[in-house]
C-alpha positions, 0 to 999 in steps of 0.5 A: 063109664056105668059099672054093668056097661059091656065092652068088646076087647079085640082080639088083637089087645090081648097080651100074647107073652110067649116067653111068660111060662104057663103051668098046668093047674092039677085039681079037679072043676067039681061047679061052675056058676054063673048069674047074670046079676050083681047081688050083694057088689057095689051094696054097702048100706043097702039090701041084697039083690036076688038076682041067683046063681045058676049051676051049669055043666059047662061054661065058654070062656071068652079071653078078655071078657070072662064067663059067657053069661055071668055078670062080670063078662065084658065089664070092662077091658083087663078086669081081674075077676073074670073069672073067680075060684074057690077051693072047696076044701074052704066050703067044706071047713065053713060047714063044719065050722058052722055047723051047716052040712047042707049049706051049697057052694054055690052061696059064695058067689064064685065062678069055678069051686075046685077041688085038689090046688093051692090056690094062693101059688097061682097069684100072679102065675099063669096057667093052664087049666082044661086047656085054657089059659087064665093069670091069677090075678087077685086074691078074692077077698071075701066081704061083709055080706058073707055074714049075711050069706051064711052066718055071723062070722064067716067073714073073718073066718076067711080072711086069712090064708086065702080062704075067699079065693082067686081071682084070675084074667083069661087069656085064651078061649075054650070050655070049662066042664065039670066034673060028672 
């Protein structure tokens, strides 16, 4: 299957196990980013694409599909990266470490920039955020592109302590809204 192929996932295929606990995600959503195309993914040895990324005040989450309008929407059934979370504390650390005080959070190409939540604790768990249920599926490990997008040494700086963020599956539909 072509990596950009869009598939349709019927709602009945989304797991509905009522006995799995769902905890509330305590955090603030600061920024929402979506992009219709990839800049880095699958481009080892090639140049960066310039797909751009847009900050939006709200975004529709579609169970089993992803964020409407984002490059991974409908990518493939059971995809672990339907949405990505990044802690703004990591962005702030990188700004300080690399002396880049105006570095935009969008450069990391994660969808949701949050404050006040330990993302590592949600790996392998279901959680509710703004009424939508997610499942933390995988650490979002930084890649070598971080050195080009931010500054040399950024990839190594982001590797320890879950600094690359969290990938998650979307289990219920809803709309996320960034804090104003």
